[in-house]
Structures are given as structure tokens and as C-alpha cells.
C-alpha positions in Angstrom: 69.1 196.2 103.0 71.2 199.5 102.5 70.0 200.1 98.9 67.1 202.6 99.1 65.7 201.4 95.7 65.5 197.8 96.8 64.2 198.9 100.2 61.3 200.5 98.4 60.7 197.4 96.2 60.7 195.0 99.2 58.3 197.3 101.2 55.9 197.4 98.3 56.0 193.7 97.6 55.3 193.1 101.3 52.3 195.6 101.3 50.7 193.7 98.4 50.9 190.3 99.9 47.9 190.7 102.2 45.7 191.3 99.2 47.1 188.3 97.4 46.7 186.1 100.4 42.9 186.8 100.5 42.5 186.0 96.9 42.2 189.5 95.8 43.7 191.6 93.0 45.4 194.8 94.2 44.3 197.9 92.2 45.4 201.1 94.1 47.9 202.2 96.7 49.0 205.2 98.8 52.5 205.8 100.0 53.1 206.2 103.8 56.3 207.8 104.7 58.2 208.9 107.8 61.4 210.6 107.0 64.2 212.3 109.1 64.7 215.4 107.0 67.5 216.8 109.2 69.5 213.6 109.0 69.0 212.1 105.5 69.3 213.4 102.0 66.0 213.6 100.1 67.7 211.7 97.3 67.4 208.7 99.5 63.6 209.0 99.8 63.4 209.6 96.1 65.1 206.3 95.4 62.8 204.5 97.9 59.7 205.9 96.3 61.0 205.0 92.8 61.5 201.4 94.0 58.0 201.2 95.5 56.5 202.8 92.3 58.3 200.3 90.0 57.1 197.4 92.1 53.5 198.7 92.0 53.7 199.2 88.3 54.9 195.6 87.9 51.9 194.5 89.9 49.4 196.6 87.7 48.6 198.9 90.7 48.1 202.7 90.5 49.7 204.8 93.2 47.1 207.5 93.9 49.1 209.7 96.3 50.3 209.3 99.9 51.0 210.9 103.3 54.3 211.8 104.7 55.5 213.2 108.1 58.9 214.3 109.5 60.1 211.5 111.8 63.4 210.6 113.6 63.4 207.1 112.0 62.9 206.3 108.3 59.6 204.5 107.6 58.0 203.5 104.3 55.0 201.4 103.4 51.9 201.5 101.5 48.1 201.2 102.1 46.8 198.9 99.3 43.2 198.5 98.1 42.2 195.4 96.2 39.1 193.7 94.7 37.7 190.2 95.3 34.3 188.7 95.0 32.7 188.3 98.5 32.2 184.6 97.9 35.8 184.1 97.0 37.6 185.8 99.9 40.2 183.5 101.4 40.5 183.6 105.2 43.2 182.2 107.6 40.9 179.8 109.6 38.7 178.2 106.9 41.1 175.3 106.4 39.7 171.7 106.5 41.0 168.5 107.8 42.9 166.5 105.3 44.1 169.7 103.4 47.6 169.8 102.2 49.8 172.8 103.2 51.9 174.5 100.5 54.5 177.1 101.1 55.5 179.3 98.0 58.8 180.9 99.1 61.8 179.5 101.0 62.2 180.7 104.6 65.2 182.0 106.4 65.2 185.7 105.4 65.6 186.9 109.0 68.6 184.7 109.6 70.2 185.8 106.2 69.5 189.5 107.0 71.2 189.1 110.3 74.2 187.6 108.5 74.2 190.6 106.2 74.2 193.1 109.0 77.1 191.1 110.5 79.1 191.3 107.3 79.1 187.6 107.0 76.8 187.0 104.0 78.3 186.6 100.6 77.4 189.0 97.8 75.6 186.1 96.0 73.3 185.2 98.9 72.7 188.8 99.6 71.6 189.3 96.1 69.5 186.1 96.2 67.6 187.1 99.3 67.1 190.7 98.2 65.4 189.5 95.0 63.5 186.9 96.9 62.0 189.5 99.3 61.2 191.8 96.3 59.3 189.1 94.4 55.6 189.5 94.2 53.3 186.8 95.3 51.1 187.6 92.3 51.9 184.4 90.4 51.1 182.3 93.5 47.8 184.0 93.9 47.0 183.4 90.2 47.8 179.8 90.5 45.5 179.4 93.5 42.5 180.8 91.7 42.1 177.6 89.7 42.1 175.2 92.6 39.9 174.4 95.7 42.0 176.5 98.2 40.3 176.7 101.6 42.6 179.1 103.5 45.7 181.2 103.0 48.0 183.6 104.7 51.2 185.3 104.0 54.3 184.4 106.0 55.9 187.5 107.5 57.2 188.6 111.0 55.7 185.8 113.0 57.5 183.2 111.1 56.2 180.0 109.5 54.9 178.4 112.7 53.5 181.7 114.0 51.4 182.3 111.0 50.4 178.6 110.9 49.3 179.0 114.5 47.1 181.9 113.5 45.4 179.5 111.0 44.7 176.5 113.4 44.0 178.3 116.7 40.3 179.0 116.5 39.7 176.7 113.7 39.4 173.5 115.8 42.1 171.7 113.8 45.8 170.9 114.0 48.7 170.8 111.6 51.6 168.4 110.9 54.8 169.7 109.3 57.3 167.6 107.5 60.6 169.3 108.4 62.4 167.5 105.5 60.1 169.1 102.9 60.7 172.8 103.9 62.1 175.0 101.3 65.0 176.9 103.0 67.2 179.6 101.7 70.8 178.5 100.9 73.2 179.0 103.9 70.3 179.8 106.3 71.0 176.7 108.3 74.7 177.4 108.3 74.2 180.9 109.6 71.7 179.7 112.2 74.4 177.1 113.4 76.7 180.2 113.9 74.1 181.8 116.2 73.0 184.4 113.7 69.4 184.3 115.0 67.3 187.5 115.0 65.7 188.4 118.3 62.3 188.1 116.8 62.8 184.4 116.3 63.1 183.9 120.2 60.0 186.0 120.8 58.1 184.0 118.1 59.2 180.7 119.8 58.3 181.9 123.2 54.8 183.1 122.2 53.8 179.9 120.4 55.8 177.2 122.3 52.7 175.9 124.1 51.1 174.7 120.9 54.0 173.5 119.1 55.6 170.0 119.5 58.9 169.4 117.6 60.3 165.9 117.4 63.8 165.5 118.8 65.0 164.2 115.5 64.4 167.6 113.8 67.7 169.5 113.2 68.3 172.4 115.6 68.8 174.8 112.7 65.5 173.8 111.2 63.9 174.5 114.5 65.3 178.1 114.3 64.2 178.6 110.7 60.7 177.6 111.6 60.4 180.5 113.9 62.5 183.0 111.9 60.7 186.2 111.2 60.3 186.7 107.5 60.3 189.8 105.5 57.9 189.7 102.4 57.7 186.0 102.6 55.5 183.6 100.5 52.0 182.4 100.9 51.0 179.5 103.1 48.1 177.7 101.3 45.7 175.1 102.6 44.3 173.2 99.6 42.1 170.2 99.2 44.4 167.1 99.2 43.5 165.7 95.8 44.4 169.1 94.2 47.7 169.6 96.0 50.0 168.1 93.3 48.2 170.0 90.5 48.4 173.3 92.4 52.0 172.7 93.0 52.6 172.1 89.3 50.8 175.3 88.4 52.9 177.2 91.0 56.1 175.9 89.5 54.8 176.7 86.0 54.0 180.2 86.9 57.4 181.0 88.4 57.0 180.1 92.1 59.8 177.5 91.7 60.5 177.0 95.3 56.9 176.0 96.3 56.6 172.9 98.2 54.1 170.7 100.0 55.2 170.9 103.6 52.5 169.3 105.7 48.8 168.6 106.2 45.9 169.7 108.3 44.7 167.2 110.9 41.8 166.8 113.2 44.0 165.8 116.1 45.8 167.1 118.1 43.3 170.0 118.7 44.7 173.3 117.7 48.3 172.0 117.9 51.2 172.0 115.5 53.5 168.9 115.2 56.8 169.0 113.4 58.2 165.7 112.4 
């Protein structure tokens, strides 16, 4: 993303997601900046900070200051503090057998961003994925609050299966994913078929391949998207089965229109993920 304002927006949305994923409400944030003063105009940093501030304002968060250092590479993020009742903290591994798995944003941002860097993405898909990455997970978090959600995480650099693996490994449970139910960004499969796969996807696959079994019938492009590293992705929610449809309805009603039930938590196979 070459626009510094949107860069700031996306970085801020990404920083907030950890708090939302734990069932919390973000309240304050501090800017963290590394900036190459000798090689970039300060106007770029100003626009980045404006983007971050506007996104924090949208989230109802107060930016209370920050830290900056001169660096050879541009870096921007935020340290976010939020509130949650100790009895209502959502953790990754507290999922239960029989739960349904819901994903709140479509996947494929890594592949699309690779196409953008290669000059192959259309202006329409570039705008779509930019706004998707900048979208807060606040509405999804608000929808979760009214339902028996057992576990949650946000989907970022490890990809969908990488973050799902973090949920099942150590929990003594497994997961089954329905590849036909996955929300996927338009054109992501097309670009994947062209070989526009980010290097992180191969690393994610290599790291988790011992616990993932994908049926031969699953499309090759879908396999790539499953490991695709996401930037500011959605929430992956494990909810009691008889509340899954109601939660999905609330997610759609609150604006998380791409949310979908993508699978379920199972007792067997032990700490393994099966994609059908």
C-alpha cells in the first residue's frame, strides 16, 4: 500500500484487533514509529499518523502519545490498552468439541497485495482490499458479546490455518474446515493460479504441514489461500453450535457481511486440522 494515510489506517486497525479478539474494548493507544529522516519527507510520516489517529478516533480510542526513533526502514504501529472483565476474557485454546468456527473477513490479502506489487491488480480490487484491511473488527467483537463464544483469535501473518493451529494445539482438540464455505477475496484464486503467492505462505505451510490434512479434492488455489498471510484479517470465532446461526445473523446485521461458518471443532483427530 503506497498511500501513507491508508498505511496508517491499516496499521491502526491491525493493532486494535488483538484487544477485540480477547473480548476487550480498546481505550488508549501510543504511537510507535521508526522513520528514515534522511530518506523520506516528514510529510509522509504526518499522513501516516493522521491515518492512525482517524482510525483510533473511529474506534473511540484516545492516542496518549508515542515514541519515535530514526531508523533506516519505515515502521509504524501502536501499543493498545483495553478493558475486559477477568471472567470474560476470550483465549485461543478454550474452544470446545462441537463448537462451530466462524470467520469474519474474507481471506487472500497476501495474494492480492502480491498482485498489487506486481502491477497486476485492478484499481477496483486494490481499493476493495485496502478498505477491507482498514476495517475494524469492532462490530464483530460487539456481536460476539451476546453469544456463548468459547475462544477467539485474529487472523494475521500465520494465515487462517496457522492461527487455527494455535487454537487446537495444546487444547487437546481438532478442527474440520469446509473449503467450500470459506469467504475468499475476489480474484485471489485467480492470482494464486498465476503464482502470485507471498513467501510467507510457503513458510506458514512448512511450519504447520505436519498437523494439517487437506483432501485431494480441495482446489490448489484454495490450499494456497488457507496458508496466505493476512494483514489486519478478521476474527476466527469458536462458538457453541446451537448459537452459530444466531451469531452469524448478528455479524451480518452489524456490518461484518462476509462472515461465514467455515467448520467445526472435533474431538478427533487429536490436535489436527482436516480440510475437506
